[in-house]
N, C-alpha and C positions, 0 to 999 in steps of 0.2 A: 568112961573117960576116953577110951579108944574110939567109942562111937562119936563122941563129941569132936574129936580131932578129925575124924573122917568128914563129918559134916562141915567143919571149918575149912578143910582142904578143898572140898567140892565147891563151897561158896567162894573161896578165894580164886579157884580156877574159873568159875563162872564170871566172877568180877573181872578177872584178867582178860578173859575172852571178850567180855563186853567192852572193856576199855580198848582192846585191839580193834574190834569192829568199829567202834566209835572213831578211833584214829584213822582207820582206813576210809571210812565214810567222809570224814572231814578232809582228808587228803584228796579223795576223788572229787569232792565238791570244789575244792580249790583249783585243781587242774581243769575241771570242767568249766568253771567260770572264766578261767584264763583263756581257754580255747574259744568259748562263746564270745568273749569280748573282742577278739581279733576281727571276726567278720563284721561285728557291729561297728568297730572303728573304721574298717575298710569301706563299709557301706556309707558311713558318714562322710568319708573323704570323697567317694564317688558322687554323693549328693552335692557336695560343695563344688566339684568340678562341673557337674551338670548345670548347677545354678549359675556358675560363672559364665559358662558357654551361652546359656540362655540369655543372660544379661548382656553379653557381648553382641549376640545376634539382635537383641532388641535395640541396642544402641546403634548398630550399623544398619539395621532394617533389611528385611528380605527384599530381593529385587522385585519391584512391582512390574506388572505387565500392562503396557499401554497399547490399546488397540484390540481388535478382535483376533483371538488366538485360534484361528481356524486351521484346517488341514492344508489349505492352499496358501496360507499367508506366508510372506517372507518375514523372518525373525532375525533381528539384529540386536545384540547386546550393546548398550550405550552407557558410557560413564559421563556424568555432567562435570566436565573439567573447565567450565566457563568461570567458575568462582561466584556465580549468581544463581538465584532460585528461578527455575523455569516454570511457567504456568501452562504453556501450551506448546505442543509439537505437532506440526502438520507436514505431510510428505506428499509430493506430487511428481509426476513425470515432468522432466525439465521443459519439454516442449508445450506442456499445458499452460493455459493462461492463468487460471486461478488455483489457489490452494484449497483443498477440501477442509472439512471440519477437523478439529484437533483430535489426536489419538488419546489425549489425556482427559479424564473426567474433569468437570468444572471445579470440583473441590480438591483436586489432587495438587501436590507440590513435588517438583523434582528438584531436590535441594543439591547444593554444591557437593561434589565428590560421591554422590549417590549413584548406584547402578540400577538400570532399568532395562526391560526387554521391550523393544519396539516391534509391533506386529502390524503389517499392512499388506494389502492385496497387491500382487504384482501386476504390471501392465499387461494388457491383453496380448500385445505383440511379443512379450517374453514367452508366453505359453504357446502362441502360434509358431514362433520361430523354433522353439524346442521340439514341438510335435512334427513340424515339417522336416527339420533336420534329421530326426530319428527315422521318420518314414522313408525319406530319400536314401538314407544310408542302408536301411533294411532292404529296399528294392534293388539298389545297385550293388550292394556288397562292399561299397567303398567306405573309407574311414569317415567318421562324422565330421562335417564341416563346422566351422565356428560361426555360431549365430550372432547377429548384430546385438550389441549390448544396449540395453535401455538405461539411460542415465536419469537419476532422480535428484530432486532438490528438497531441502529441509528448511522449514521456517520455524524459528524459535521465538517465543514471546516470553519476555522476562516479567518479573513481579512488578516492575515500574512501568510496564506497558510498552517498553522499547522492543523492537523486533529486529532480527537479523536473519539473513538467508544464506544457506550454504548450497552451492550450485554443483550440478553435473557430477554426481557420484554414482559409481557402479555398486549400489547397495546389495544387489543380488550376489555379488562376489565377495562381500565382506561379512565376516561372522561377528566381529566386535570392533567398536570404535570409541574414540573419545571426542566429545563435543567441546570445542575450544573457542576462546575469544582472545584476540590479540590486544595489546595495549591501546591500539587505535580503533578498537571495536570492530575488527574484521573477523567474521565467523569462519571457522574452518574445522576440519576433522583430522585426526591422526589415527592410523591403524597399521596393522601388520599384514602384508600381502601373503599370497600362497607360498612364496619362496622364503618367507621369514624376514623380509626386509621392512623396516619401519618407513611409512609413507606419511606425507603431510600435504594438504591441499592449500596451505597458506599462500604460497607464491602464485598459484593459479587464481585464487580468489582476489589477490591484489591486482593481478594483471587484468582480470575481468572488470574490476572496479575502475581501473584506469581507463580501459577501453570505453566503458559506459560514460565516464566523465568527459572523455574526448568527444564522443558522439553527441553528448548533450551540448557541449560548447559549440560544435559545428552546426548543430540545428539552430542554436540561438543566434549564431552569426548569420546564417542563411535567412532567418526571420528578420533580423535587423536590416540586411541588404534588401530584402523584398519590401520592407516597410519604407526604406529610403527611396527605392525606385518608384513605389506607388506615390510617395509624397512628391517626387520630381514630376511624375506624370500628371498628378493633380495640379501642381503649380503651372506646368506647361499648358494644360487644358484651360485653366483659368485665364492665363495670359492670352491664349488664342481667342477665348470668348470675349475678353475685353477688347482685343484688337478688332474682332468682327463687329462688335457693337459700335466702336468708334468709326469704323469704315461705313457702317450703315447710316450713322448720323451724318457723316460727311456727304454721303451719296444723296441723302434726302435734301440736304441744304443746297447742293449743286443743282439738283433737279429743279428745285423751286426757283433758283436763280435763272437757270436756262429756260424755264417756262416763261419768265418775264421777257427774256431776250427773244424767245420764240414768238411771243405776242407781238413785239415790235417788229420782228422780222416778218411776221405774217402781214402786218400793216404795210411794211415796205413792199412786200410781195404784191399786196393788193394794189398799191400805187403803181408799182412797176407794171402790173398787169393792165391797169387802166391806161398808162402811158403807151403801152404796147398796142392796146386796142385802138387808141387814138391815132398812132402812127400808121397802123394798118388801114384805118379808115381814110387818112389823108392820102396815102399812096393809091388807094382805089380811085379816089377823085382825080388824081393826076392822070392815071391810066385812062380814065373815061374821057378827059379833055383831049388827050393825044389821039385817041381813036376818033373822036368827033372831028 
């Protein structure tokens, strides 16, 4: 009996211990799952943020690079603030006659509000001036002088085929700019200079446009005047030719008339000559009689 009680007690103790261990294991698993779920939740949140950022970047689009991104190229960040899609961008030195090929690939689109990086080779005189200035300063020990600035012009071609030119800009001294278009379709840029002041080329573009229009009107006026003078000279020449022709006709008529008169005059002269001969002959006879 006693032995059975001991066995029962041991079994109960083992059962109790097993229950305790089971409870501890269950509690440990519960806390462990809770701790593991927190990183999983945080990771899911991070993934959502990354997805949202990627979606935003895809919507805005990474800034494309137009032109050859070489070590010597000038790089300007441009924002298309014209409100229109641009198909081509060409940059030249302002004093050059023609624009080179577009910086943009033929299948590219520079949409409104989009940002892009424009890469183009600087003018040769920019490099020459910079090298000469640095060399001169090193030789003389004097402070570097300011090299002459090269001005550039930009031609934009829009999706409808229209073009606009932005003139005389110191692109080498501008890091970023906005390509703009006024209500009356005048192209210009805005930018912030080295002192932090906002600048705009709109007024200078309008002044240049007005000067060009005035020069064209002056040239047209000069052409009209030249045409009028030429017409007057042609009319005068025609009148002179007509007058000369009339005079020639009159001269020929008078000449034929005076020829007839001359003929009769010649006859009279012959008669006169005959009479004179006759008189001279008679005088000779009289002289002979007197002498005799």
